[in-house]
N, C-alpha and C positions, 0 to 999 in steps of 0.2 A: 352501256358504252358500245358505240358502233365499231365495225371492223377496222376502219381507218384509225380511230382513236386507240383501239387495242394494239394495232400494229405499231403505231408511234410509241406507245408506252413500252412495249416489249423490246423494241429495237434498242432503246436506251438501257432498260433494266438488265437485259441479257448480253449487252455489249456486242450486238450483232452488226453485220454490214447489210443484211437483207432479211426481211421476214414477210411472209405472205399469209394473210388471215382471211378465212371465209366462215361466215356463220358462227363467229366466236371461237373457231378452232384454228390452230396453226397448221397450215398445209406444208410450209417449207420455211426453214431458217438456216442461215449460214453466217460464218465469220470470214468467208473467203472474199478476196478483193477482186475488183474489176467486174466485167460482165459475165464471167463464168458462172457465178451464182445464179443469175437469172436464166441462163441457158440450161443449167442443170435442173432448175425448178421446172422449166418447160418439159424437159425429158421425163422427170419423175412424176409430175402432176398432170400434165396434158390438159384435157378439157376441164378438169376440176378447177383450173385457174379462172375460168369465166366467172365474172362478177365478184372476184376476190379483191382485197385491198392489199397494197404493197407499201412497206416502209423501207427505204433504202438510204444508205449514207450518201451516195453520189448518183445522180440521175442526169444523163445527157440524152440527146436524141436517140442514141443507140438503144438504151433501155426503154425509152418512150415507144419506139417502134415495136419492141418485143411485148410491151404492155398492151398496146393496141391489138397486136396479132393474137394475144392470149385472151382478150376480152376482159381485162382488168377494169374494175369500176372506179377505183380511187387510188391515188398515189401521194405519199408524203416523202419528201427528199430533204435531207439535211442540207445538201448542196444541189441546186437545180440549175441547169443551163437555160438560157432564154429560148434556145431552139426547142428544147424539150417542153418547156412551158407552153409555147405557141402550138406545138404538135398536139399536146394533150387537149388544149382548149379547142383546137380545130376538130378533134374527134370526140368531144363531149365527155372527157374524163375529168373527174374532180381531182384537182392537184393543189397541194399545200407544200410549203417549203420554209426553211429557216434562212437560207442564204441563196440569192439569185446571182449567177455569174454569167459572163459572156461565153466562156468556153470551159469544157472539161479538159484538163491537161493530162499529159502522160506522166509516168512515174518520176521522171526527172524534172518535171514542171517547166520544161523549156519549149515544148511543142504541144499541139493539140493531140489528144488521145487517138491512137490509130483506129479505134472503133468509131469514134466521132467523125473522123475523116471519111470512113466507109459509109457511115450513116448519112452524111451530107448528100450522097448520090442515090439514096434509096427513098422512093416515094411510096412504094407499095409495102406495107408492113408484113405481108405474107412472105415476101422474099428476104426479109431481114435475118431470120433464123439461120438459113443455109449460108448466107453471105458471112455472117459473124462466126459461125462454126469453122468455115473455111479459113477466114482470117486468123482465128485462134490457133488452128493447126499450123498455119504458115509461121506465125510468131513463135510458137513453141519450137519449131524446127530451127529457128535462129538462135536459140539459147544454148 
């Protein structure tokens, strides 16, 4: 079984929101929601993420930017946005999904996710991490 298949299987079996697998080994897994899981994976794993496979519950352009920045080789999303799909394809990353949607919505499902709004203005994946961490801190301050 390849890394992407392993990640897909473990995502469901372990009831996770995100899992990252490389060479058959789990590099990172979480049940946390939103983009924080991937940001934490980048902090904990760093360059080890290069050529790893990701399985995630929800993937929009924000996560796609982080995947490209990290050198991820393949992604499976239970829910994938069209913008993320296009971004992965543009960058040569294998992508699979269960459901394709126009937009990733916020918690209340009445507006687009704030990270997706921020991602819309980012073209350079290397700048995504800092912008998303800053937005995350700003949003935590509002709670």
